[in-house]
C-alpha positions, 0 to 999 in steps of 0.5 A: 307606887305599890301598896301592901296591906297585911291582915290575919295576924293574932294570938294562937297556941303552939301547934296551931295555925294562922293564915296571913293575907297581903292585898296588893294594889297600885302600880303592880306592873313590873313586880317580879317577886312577893315575899314575907319577912318577920321581925321579932323584938331585938332581932333583925328582919328575917326572910321567911318565904317568897313567890314569883309574881307568876307564882311559878317559883317559891323560896322558903327559909329552913326555919319554916320549910314544911310548915309554912306555905306561900301562895298567890291569887292573881284574880284577887291580887293577894298573896297568902301565907298559911302557917301551920304547926306554929311555935313560940319562936314564930312570934314576930311582926310579919311583913309583906313585901314586893320587889321589882327586880328578881336577882337569884340568890339575893331575894332573901335579903331585905334590901332586894325589896322595894315595897313593904306593908305595915306589918301584922303581929303574930303571937304564939303562946306556949 
């Protein structure tokens, strides 16, 4: 099993920044992709960004491209999400996730991921 624990959420004004972290532990051997999704009230879970376990490749949703940056720290076994220029529409619960299989064109789909954190709330006020 793989355990994922998110931290760093909170309340921020529009235009501000937040940094989320995801601590990864357990049977990490075989993990090929790490990702972040978010879910706003009444909406479906939405892919935001992903990074290969090696850190060599990243994916971003158009809605966050240029504002959010995903990164890996292999020494600390963490995945971080730097969020800049936040907008009220970024308000959601943010989830860290991990996948054992990497299948091109499917990694933006929630069902492609095997493990999920509990989520952390991000609220952006206008």
